[in-house]
mmCIF file of the N, C-alpha and C atoms, coordinates in Angstrom:
data_MODEL
# 
_entry.id   MODEL 
# 
loop_
_atom_site.group_PDB 
_atom_site.id 
_atom_site.type_symbol 
_atom_site.label_atom_id 
_atom_site.label_alt_id 
_atom_site.label_comp_id 
_atom_site.label_asym_id 
_atom_site.label_entity_id 
_atom_site.label_seq_id 
_atom_site.pdbx_PDB_ins_code 
_atom_site.Cartn_x 
_atom_site.Cartn_y 
_atom_site.Cartn_z 
_atom_site.occupancy 
_atom_site.B_iso_or_equiv 
_atom_site.pdbx_formal_charge 
_atom_site.auth_seq_id 
_atom_site.auth_comp_id 
_atom_site.auth_asym_id 
_atom_site.auth_atom_id 
_atom_site.pdbx_PDB_model_num 
ATOM 1   N N  . UNK A 1 1  ? 46.535 30.174 22.389 1.00 0.00 ? 1  UNK A N  1 
ATOM 2   C CA . UNK A 1 1  ? 46.949 31.297 23.196 1.00 0.00 ? 1  UNK A CA 1 
ATOM 3   C C  . UNK A 1 1  ? 47.880 32.191 22.374 1.00 0.00 ? 1  UNK A C  1 
ATOM 4   N N  . UNK A 1 2  ? 47.679 33.482 22.497 1.00 0.00 ? 2  UNK A N  1 
ATOM 5   C CA . UNK A 1 2  ? 48.498 34.455 21.784 1.00 0.00 ? 2  UNK A CA 1 
ATOM 6   C C  . UNK A 1 2  ? 49.455 35.094 22.783 1.00 0.00 ? 2  UNK A C  1 
ATOM 7   N N  . UNK A 1 3  ? 50.724 35.157 22.412 1.00 0.00 ? 3  UNK A N  1 
ATOM 8   C CA . UNK A 1 3  ? 51.734 35.752 23.287 1.00 0.00 ? 3  UNK A CA 1 
ATOM 9   C C  . UNK A 1 3  ? 52.453 36.864 22.529 1.00 0.00 ? 3  UNK A C  1 
ATOM 10  N N  . UNK A 1 4  ? 53.062 37.813 23.255 1.00 0.00 ? 4  UNK A N  1 
ATOM 11  C CA . UNK A 1 4  ? 53.804 38.878 22.576 1.00 0.00 ? 4  UNK A CA 1 
ATOM 12  C C  . UNK A 1 4  ? 54.824 38.296 21.599 1.00 0.00 ? 4  UNK A C  1 
ATOM 13  N N  . UNK A 1 5  ? 54.871 38.889 20.419 1.00 0.00 ? 5  UNK A N  1 
ATOM 14  C CA . UNK A 1 5  ? 55.786 38.421 19.386 1.00 0.00 ? 5  UNK A CA 1 
ATOM 15  C C  . UNK A 1 5  ? 55.118 37.544 18.344 1.00 0.00 ? 5  UNK A C  1 
ATOM 16  N N  . UNK A 1 6  ? 53.916 37.009 18.649 1.00 0.00 ? 6  UNK A N  1 
ATOM 17  C CA . UNK A 1 6  ? 53.182 36.221 17.655 1.00 0.00 ? 6  UNK A CA 1 
ATOM 18  C C  . UNK A 1 6  ? 52.743 37.117 16.504 1.00 0.00 ? 6  UNK A C  1 
ATOM 19  N N  . UNK A 1 7  ? 52.665 36.549 15.318 1.00 0.00 ? 7  UNK A N  1 
ATOM 20  C CA . UNK A 1 7  ? 52.145 37.259 14.154 1.00 0.00 ? 7  UNK A CA 1 
ATOM 21  C C  . UNK A 1 7  ? 50.703 36.825 13.933 1.00 0.00 ? 7  UNK A C  1 
ATOM 22  N N  . UNK A 1 8  ? 49.779 37.796 13.996 1.00 0.00 ? 8  UNK A N  1 
ATOM 23  C CA . UNK A 1 8  ? 48.364 37.507 13.759 1.00 0.00 ? 8  UNK A CA 1 
ATOM 24  C C  . UNK A 1 8  ? 48.047 37.717 12.287 1.00 0.00 ? 8  UNK A C  1 
ATOM 25  N N  . UNK A 1 9  ? 47.329 36.776 11.716 1.00 0.00 ? 9  UNK A N  1 
ATOM 26  C CA . UNK A 1 9  ? 46.832 36.893 10.349 1.00 0.00 ? 9  UNK A CA 1 
ATOM 27  C C  . UNK A 1 9  ? 45.315 37.035 10.447 1.00 0.00 ? 9  UNK A C  1 
ATOM 28  N N  . UNK A 1 10 ? 44.784 38.137 9.897  1.00 0.00 ? 10 UNK A N  1 
ATOM 29  C CA . UNK A 1 10 ? 43.347 38.387 9.938  1.00 0.00 ? 10 UNK A CA 1 
ATOM 30  C C  . UNK A 1 10 ? 42.734 38.068 8.585  1.00 0.00 ? 10 UNK A C  1 
ATOM 31  N N  . UNK A 1 11 ? 41.609 37.364 8.609  1.00 0.00 ? 11 UNK A N  1 
ATOM 32  C CA . UNK A 1 11 ? 40.851 37.068 7.392  1.00 0.00 ? 11 UNK A CA 1 
ATOM 33  C C  . UNK A 1 11 ? 39.406 37.467 7.653  1.00 0.00 ? 11 UNK A C  1 
ATOM 34  N N  . UNK A 1 12 ? 38.809 38.161 6.679  1.00 0.00 ? 12 UNK A N  1 
ATOM 35  C CA . UNK A 1 12 ? 37.419 38.612 6.815  1.00 0.00 ? 12 UNK A CA 1 
ATOM 36  C C  . UNK A 1 12 ? 36.631 38.199 5.586  1.00 0.00 ? 12 UNK A C  1 
ATOM 37  N N  . UNK A 1 13 ? 35.337 37.933 5.800  1.00 0.00 ? 13 UNK A N  1 
ATOM 38  C CA . UNK A 1 13 ? 34.444 37.637 4.682  1.00 0.00 ? 13 UNK A CA 1 
ATOM 39  C C  . UNK A 1 13 ? 33.166 38.444 4.865  1.00 0.00 ? 13 UNK A C  1 
ATOM 40  N N  . UNK A 1 14 ? 32.632 38.941 3.759  1.00 0.00 ? 14 UNK A N  1 
ATOM 41  C CA . UNK A 1 14 ? 31.374 39.683 3.807  1.00 0.00 ? 14 UNK A CA 1 
ATOM 42  C C  . UNK A 1 14 ? 30.229 38.726 4.105  1.00 0.00 ? 14 UNK A C  1 
ATOM 43  N N  . UNK A 1 15 ? 29.344 39.126 5.015  1.00 0.00 ? 15 UNK A N  1 
ATOM 44  C CA . UNK A 1 15 ? 28.169 38.316 5.324  1.00 0.00 ? 15 UNK A CA 1 
ATOM 45  C C  . UNK A 1 15 ? 26.986 38.693 4.444  1.00 0.00 ? 15 UNK A C  1 
ATOM 46  N N  . UNK A 1 16 ? 26.988 39.932 3.947  1.00 0.00 ? 16 UNK A N  1 
ATOM 47  C CA . UNK A 1 16 ? 25.890 40.426 3.116  1.00 0.00 ? 16 UNK A CA 1 
ATOM 48  C C  . UNK A 1 16 ? 26.441 41.513 2.203  1.00 0.00 ? 16 UNK A C  1 
ATOM 49  N N  . UNK A 1 17 ? 25.731 41.811 1.115  1.00 0.00 ? 17 UNK A N  1 
ATOM 50  C CA . UNK A 1 17 ? 26.175 42.914 0.257  1.00 0.00 ? 17 UNK A CA 1 
ATOM 51  C C  . UNK A 1 17 ? 26.229 44.228 1.046  1.00 0.00 ? 17 UNK A C  1 
ATOM 52  N N  . UNK A 1 18 ? 27.131 45.118 0.645  1.00 0.00 ? 18 UNK A N  1 
ATOM 53  C CA . UNK A 1 18 ? 27.256 46.421 1.303  1.00 0.00 ? 18 UNK A CA 1 
ATOM 54  C C  . UNK A 1 18 ? 26.023 47.251 0.969  1.00 0.00 ? 18 UNK A C  1 
ATOM 55  N N  . UNK A 1 19 ? 25.312 47.702 2.014  1.00 0.00 ? 19 UNK A N  1 
ATOM 56  C CA . UNK A 1 19 ? 24.108 48.515 1.831  1.00 0.00 ? 19 UNK A CA 1 
ATOM 57  C C  . UNK A 1 19 ? 24.276 49.828 2.571  1.00 0.00 ? 19 UNK A C  1 
ATOM 58  N N  . UNK A 1 20 ? 23.983 50.927 1.881  1.00 0.00 ? 20 UNK A N  1 
ATOM 59  C CA . UNK A 1 20 ? 24.056 52.264 2.467  1.00 0.00 ? 20 UNK A CA 1 
ATOM 60  C C  . UNK A 1 20 ? 25.401 52.524 3.142  1.00 0.00 ? 20 UNK A C  1 
ATOM 61  N N  . UNK A 1 21 ? 26.451 51.967 2.576  1.00 0.00 ? 21 UNK A N  1 
ATOM 62  C CA . UNK A 1 21 ? 27.790 52.202 3.094  1.00 0.00 ? 21 UNK A CA 1 
ATOM 63  C C  . UNK A 1 21 ? 28.152 51.388 4.325  1.00 0.00 ? 21 UNK A C  1 
ATOM 64  N N  . UNK A 1 22 ? 27.322 50.405 4.701  1.00 0.00 ? 22 UNK A N  1 
ATOM 65  C CA . UNK A 1 22 ? 27.605 49.569 5.870  1.00 0.00 ? 22 UNK A CA 1 
ATOM 66  C C  . UNK A 1 22 ? 27.957 48.155 5.401  1.00 0.00 ? 22 UNK A C  1 
ATOM 67  N N  . UNK A 1 23 ? 29.113 47.680 5.841  1.00 0.00 ? 23 UNK A N  1 
ATOM 68  C CA . UNK A 1 23 ? 29.558 46.326 5.511  1.00 0.00 ? 23 UNK A CA 1 
ATOM 69  C C  . UNK A 1 23 ? 29.484 45.466 6.769  1.00 0.00 ? 23 UNK A C  1 
ATOM 70  N N  . UNK A 1 24 ? 28.864 44.298 6.652  1.00 0.00 ? 24 UNK A N  1 
ATOM 71  C CA . UNK A 1 24 ? 28.817 43.342 7.762  1.00 0.00 ? 24 UNK A CA 1 
ATOM 72  C C  . UNK A 1 24 ? 29.706 42.166 7.391  1.00 0.00 ? 24 UNK A C  1 
ATOM 73  N N  . UNK A 1 25 ? 30.622 41.823 8.315  1.00 0.00 ? 25 UNK A N  1 
ATOM 74  C CA . UNK A 1 25 ? 31.635 40.818 8.020  1.00 0.00 ? 25 UNK A CA 1 
ATOM 75  C C  . UNK A 1 25 ? 31.800 39.843 9.176  1.00 0.00 ? 25 UNK A C  1 
ATOM 76  N N  . UNK A 1 26 ? 32.392 38.723 8.866  1.00 0.00 ? 26 UNK A N  1 
ATOM 77  C CA . UNK A 1 26 ? 32.837 37.762 9.876  1.00 0.00 ? 26 UNK A CA 1 
ATOM 78  C C  . UNK A 1 26 ? 34.355 37.759 9.780  1.00 0.00 ? 26 UNK A C  1 
ATOM 79  N N  . UNK A 1 27 ? 35.024 37.939 10.913 1.00 0.00 ? 27 UNK A N  1 
ATOM 80  C CA . UNK A 1 27 ? 36.477 38.012 10.920 1.00 0.00 ? 27 UNK A CA 1 
ATOM 81  C C  . UNK A 1 27 ? 37.090 36.893 11.739 1.00 0.00 ? 27 UNK A C  1 
ATOM 82  N N  . UNK A 1 28 ? 38.260 36.453 11.308 1.00 0.00 ? 28 UNK A N  1 
ATOM 83  C CA . UNK A 1 28 ? 38.988 35.378 11.974 1.00 0.00 ? 28 UNK A CA 1 
ATOM 84  C C  . UNK A 1 28 ? 40.432 35.818 12.175 1.00 0.00 ? 28 UNK A C  1 
ATOM 85  N N  . UNK A 1 29 ? 41.024 35.462 13.305 1.00 0.00 ? 29 UNK A N  1 
ATOM 86  C CA . UNK A 1 29 ? 42.433 35.745 13.568 1.00 0.00 ? 29 UNK A CA 1 
ATOM 87  C C  . UNK A 1 29 ? 43.157 34.417 13.779 1.00 0.00 ? 29 UNK A C  1 
ATOM 88  N N  . UNK A 1 30 ? 44.286 34.268 13.101 1.00 0.00 ? 30 UNK A N  1 
ATOM 89  C CA . UNK A 1 30 ? 45.071 33.037 13.164 1.00 0.00 ? 30 UNK A CA 1 
ATOM 90  C C  . UNK A 1 30 ? 46.492 33.336 13.609 1.00 0.00 ? 30 UNK A C  1 
ATOM 91  N N  . UNK A 1 31 ? 47.066 32.414 14.365 1.00 0.00 ? 31 UNK A N  1 
ATOM 92  C CA . UNK A 1 31 ? 48.506 32.373 14.608 1.00 0.00 ? 31 UNK A CA 1 
ATOM 93  C C  . UNK A 1 31 ? 48.951 31.073 13.951 1.00 0.00 ? 31 UNK A C  1 
ATOM 94  N N  . UNK A 1 32 ? 49.692 31.208 12.862 1.00 0.00 ? 32 UNK A N  1 
ATOM 95  C CA . UNK A 1 32 ? 50.006 30.021 12.057 1.00 0.00 ? 32 UNK A CA 1 
ATOM 96  C C  . UNK A 1 32 ? 48.707 29.488 11.475 1.00 0.00 ? 32 UNK A C  1 
ATOM 97  N N  . UNK A 1 33 ? 48.428 28.205 11.676 1.00 0.00 ? 33 UNK A N  1 
ATOM 98  C CA . UNK A 1 33 ? 47.182 27.599 11.200 1.00 0.00 ? 33 UNK A CA 1 
ATOM 99  C C  . UNK A 1 33 ? 46.131 27.494 12.298 1.00 0.00 ? 33 UNK A C  1 
ATOM 100 N N  . UNK A 1 34 ? 46.416 28.048 13.482 1.00 0.00 ? 34 UNK A N  1 
ATOM 101 C CA . UNK A 1 34 ? 45.520 27.922 14.630 1.00 0.00 ? 34 UNK A CA 1 
ATOM 102 C C  . UNK A 1 34 ? 44.596 29.130 14.735 1.00 0.00 ? 34 UNK A C  1 
ATOM 103 N N  . UNK A 1 35 ? 43.290 28.885 14.740 1.00 0.00 ? 35 UNK A N  1 
ATOM 104 C CA . UNK A 1 35 ? 42.306 29.945 14.935 1.00 0.00 ? 35 UNK A CA 1 
ATOM 105 C C  . UNK A 1 35 ? 42.353 30.379 16.398 1.00 0.00 ? 35 UNK A C  1 
ATOM 106 N N  . UNK A 1 36 ? 42.623 31.672 16.637 1.00 0.00 ? 36 UNK A N  1 
ATOM 107 C CA . UNK A 1 36 ? 42.741 32.153 18.017 1.00 0.00 ? 36 UNK A CA 1 
ATOM 108 C C  . UNK A 1 36 ? 41.628 33.115 18.402 1.00 0.00 ? 36 UNK A C  1 
ATOM 109 N N  . UNK A 1 37 ? 40.884 33.638 17.412 1.00 0.00 ? 37 UNK A N  1 
ATOM 110 C CA . UNK A 1 37 ? 39.789 34.551 17.718 1.00 0.00 ? 37 UNK A CA 1 
ATOM 111 C C  . UNK A 1 37 ? 38.887 34.677 16.503 1.00 0.00 ? 37 UNK A C  1 
ATOM 112 N N  . UNK A 1 38 ? 37.614 34.998 16.755 1.00 0.00 ? 38 UNK A N  1 
ATOM 113 C CA . UNK A 1 38 ? 36.681 35.284 15.672 1.00 0.00 ? 38 UNK A CA 1 
ATOM 114 C C  . UNK A 1 38 ? 35.657 36.291 16.165 1.00 0.00 ? 38 UNK A C  1 
ATOM 115 N N  . UNK A 1 39 ? 35.085 37.053 15.224 1.00 0.00 ? 39 UNK A N  1 
ATOM 116 C CA . UNK A 1 39 ? 34.127 38.090 15.600 1.00 0.00 ? 39 UNK A CA 1 
ATOM 117 C C  . UNK A 1 39 ? 33.260 38.451 14.407 1.00 0.00 ? 39 UNK A C  1 
ATOM 118 N N  . UNK A 1 40 ? 32.075 39.004 14.699 1.00 0.00 ? 40 UNK A N  1 
ATOM 119 C CA . UNK A 1 40 ? 31.250 39.620 13.668 1.00 0.00 ? 40 UNK A CA 1 
ATOM 120 C C  . UNK A 1 40 ? 31.508 41.116 13.739 1.00 0.00 ? 40 UNK A C  1 
ATOM 121 N N  . UNK A 1 41 ? 31.751 41.719 12.584 1.00 0.00 ? 41 UNK A N  1 
ATOM 122 C CA . UNK A 1 41 ? 32.155 43.118 12.512 1.00 0.00 ? 41 UNK A CA 1 
ATOM 123 C C  . UNK A 1 41 ? 31.221 43.909 11.613 1.00 0.00 ? 41 UNK A C  1 
ATOM 124 N N  . UNK A 1 42 ? 31.109 45.200 11.900 1.00 0.00 ? 42 UNK A N  1 
ATOM 125 C CA . UNK A 1 42 ? 30.420 46.138 11.021 1.00 0.00 ? 42 UNK A CA 1 
ATOM 126 C C  . UNK A 1 42 ? 31.381 47.278 10.731 1.00 0.00 ? 42 UNK A C  1 
ATOM 127 N N  . UNK A 1 43 ? 31.361 47.754 9.494  1.00 0.00 ? 43 UNK A N  1 
ATOM 128 C CA . UNK A 1 43 ? 32.238 48.859 9.118  1.00 0.00 ? 43 UNK A CA 1 
ATOM 129 C C  . UNK A 1 43 ? 31.467 49.843 8.260  1.00 0.00 ? 43 UNK A C  1 
ATOM 130 N N  . UNK A 1 44 ? 31.762 51.108 8.443  1.00 0.00 ? 44 UNK A N  1 
ATOM 131 C CA . UNK A 1 44 ? 31.184 52.158 7.619  1.00 0.00 ? 44 UNK A CA 1 
ATOM 132 C C  . UNK A 1 44 ? 32.163 52.474 6.498  1.00 0.00 ? 44 UNK A C  1 
ATOM 133 N N  . UNK A 1 45 ? 31.699 52.369 5.264  1.00 0.00 ? 45 UNK A N  1 
ATOM 134 C CA . UNK A 1 45 ? 32.536 52.628 4.102  1.00 0.00 ? 45 UNK A CA 1 
ATOM 135 C C  . UNK A 1 45 ? 32.266 54.064 3.648  1.00 0.00 ? 45 UNK A C  1 
ATOM 136 N N  . UNK A 1 46 ? 33.305 54.896 3.642  1.00 0.00 ? 46 UNK A N  1 
ATOM 137 C CA . UNK A 1 46 ? 33.151 56.295 3.239  1.00 0.00 ? 46 UNK A CA 1 
ATOM 138 C C  . UNK A 1 46 ? 34.127 56.617 2.121  1.00 0.00 ? 46 UNK A C  1 
ATOM 139 N N  . UNK A 1 47 ? 33.757 57.583 1.310  1.00 0.00 ? 47 UNK A N  1 
ATOM 140 C CA . UNK A 1 47 ? 34.637 58.020 0.230  1.00 0.00 ? 47 UNK A CA 1 
ATOM 141 C C  . UNK A 1 47 ? 35.659 58.996 0.777  1.00 0.00 ? 47 UNK A C  1 
ATOM 142 N N  . UNK A 1 48 ? 36.883 58.840 0.326  1.00 0.00 ? 48 UNK A N  1 
ATOM 143 C CA . UNK A 1 48 ? 37.952 59.740 0.732  1.00 0.00 ? 48 UNK A CA 1 
ATOM 144 C C  . UNK A 1 48 ? 38.041 60.869 -0.291 1.00 0.00 ? 48 UNK A C  1 
ATOM 145 N N  . UNK A 1 49 ? 37.921 62.108 0.181  1.00 0.00 ? 49 UNK A N  1 
ATOM 146 C CA . UNK A 1 49 ? 38.045 63.255 -0.716 1.00 0.00 ? 49 UNK A CA 1 
ATOM 147 C C  . UNK A 1 49 ? 39.514 63.488 -1.028 1.00 0.00 ? 49 UNK A C  1 
ATOM 148 N N  . UNK A 1 50 ? 39.804 63.767 -2.291 1.00 0.00 ? 50 UNK A N  1 
ATOM 149 C CA . UNK A 1 50 ? 41.199 64.001 -2.699 1.00 0.00 ? 50 UNK A CA 1 
ATOM 150 C C  . UNK A 1 50 ? 41.626 65.416 -2.440 1.00 0.00 ? 50 UNK A C  1 
# 
């Protein structure tokens, strides 16, 4: 259980190589050493113009 004031540590791993700017990942959230949440995520990778 997560309560206000807890510190969440997020860890992500790539599930596949990045293709066409899309990254597919598996993410985990921990409080201390306890796994409190997990999810499959997709992210769009874009270049930042200077």
